[in-house]
N, C-alpha and C positions, 0 to 999 in steps of 0.2 A: 504494500500500500504506500503510495507517495506520501512524503512527510507532511505536506500541506493538508492533504485529505485526512491523514491520521490525526493531525492536530484538530481539525474541524470536527471529526468524529468524537474525539475525547473531550473537547471543550464545549461542544454544542449538543450533539445527539445523546451522548451518554448521560449528562445531567438531566436532559429532558425526559429520558426514559426512566430515570430514577426519582422522579418527583414524588413527594409524599402524596398519599391518597387524599382527595378532597372529601369533606364530611357532609353527609346527608343524615336526616332523621326520618324514622318511619314509625307508624302507629300499628302495633299488632292488636287489632280490634277484636275483642272476644265477647261472647255472650254464652249464657247457660240456657239450654232448651231442655228442661226436665233434667235428666241425668247426663245429657250430652253437652259437651263443650264445643263451640264452633268459632271459627276464624273467618273474618271478612276479607276477601280478596277483591281486587279491582283489576280491570284490564288497563294496560298502558295505552296512552293515546297514539303513540307512533306505531308500535308493532302488534298491539292486541294481546301481548303476553300477560299472564296473571302475575300480579305483584301486590305488595303491601302498599297502602297509601304512604308516599314519602316525598321528600323534597329538601331543598337547601334550608339551613337555619334562617329564621326570620329575625331581622333586627328588631330589638325591643322585646323579644320573647325568649324564654329559656328553651332548651332542647325539647322537653316534653310538651311545652306550649306550642312550639313550632310543629311538632308531630301531630298534635291535635288539630291545628289549623289545616294541615294537609289532609287529615282524615275528613274534615268538614268539606273542603273544596272538592276532593276526589271521590269521596264515598258517602257523604251526607251524614256523617257522625256529628250530631249537634252538641251532645253532652256525653262525657265519659269520665270515669274515675281513672286518672292517669297515674301510673307508677313513675316516680321521679328518678329512679335509677334504671339504666338500660338493662333489659333482660338478655341482651346479646348483641351481636353485630355480624355483619357479613359484607363481603366485598363483591363488586362487579365493575365492569367497564361500561361507562355511559357513552353511547355513541353521540357525538356532536353533529350538528348540521353539516359541518365540513367533512364528515366521514371519519375524523380522528376519534380514538377511544380515550376517554378520561378515566383513570382509575379512581374509584369512589369507595369509601368505607361508610356503611350505613349503620348507625346506632339505632337499635330497636327498643321502643318503649311500649309496654303493655297498656292497653286502654280497655277497661271494662265498660262497654257501651251501655248508656242509660237512655239515650234518645237518638233515634235515627230518623232522618227526614227523607221524603221521596223527592223533594225539589231541592237541589243543591247546585253550586256553580258549574260543575263539570258533568252533570247528569246526562246531557245529550252526547257526551264524548266518551263515556266509559260504561262498562257493564260491571255490576258488583254481584258477589255471590257468597253466601254463608256456607261453609263446608267444615267438616271435621278436620282437626289438625293433620292427621295422617293423609287425608285426601289433598289438603292444601300443599303438603310436602311434595306430592306427586305432580301438582299443577305448576309450581314455580320452577324456574330453571337454575337458580343459584345454589350450588351444593351446600354452602354454609347456611343459607336460609332454610334449605330442606332439612338439615340437621337440627336447626333451632326449632322448627315446627314439629319434628318428630319427638323432641324432648318435652313437649308441652304435656 
């Protein structure tokens, strides 16, 4: 490899590839149906994959508050008892509009849903579904999230 190309590789590309993961927060929305515990999944807007409601931290809100805001916008969760400590985390690569992948770590906060609305900001853009945790683990793609759901 020519030295100029090698220097460019080590000074530009290697640091870019070793960037720390960006942080997102997710709400693991739960409910009890008799003896059965269920998880709320939503479809992503871009690919239609099943995911937890999640997004970037919101200025002025703590992490659980940001996760609850995402649960409202994406799934219609109007009220929930939020766990203030994350129950776990998982990583994934977020595809940007440019086609590049941004490594992301998602901190997951449990939310025991107490009020769910039919009309919510992204109701026309997403599908939501209550499923048992083991079924949710089969529906999502991220291996660390699958493991977290199986441990519920």
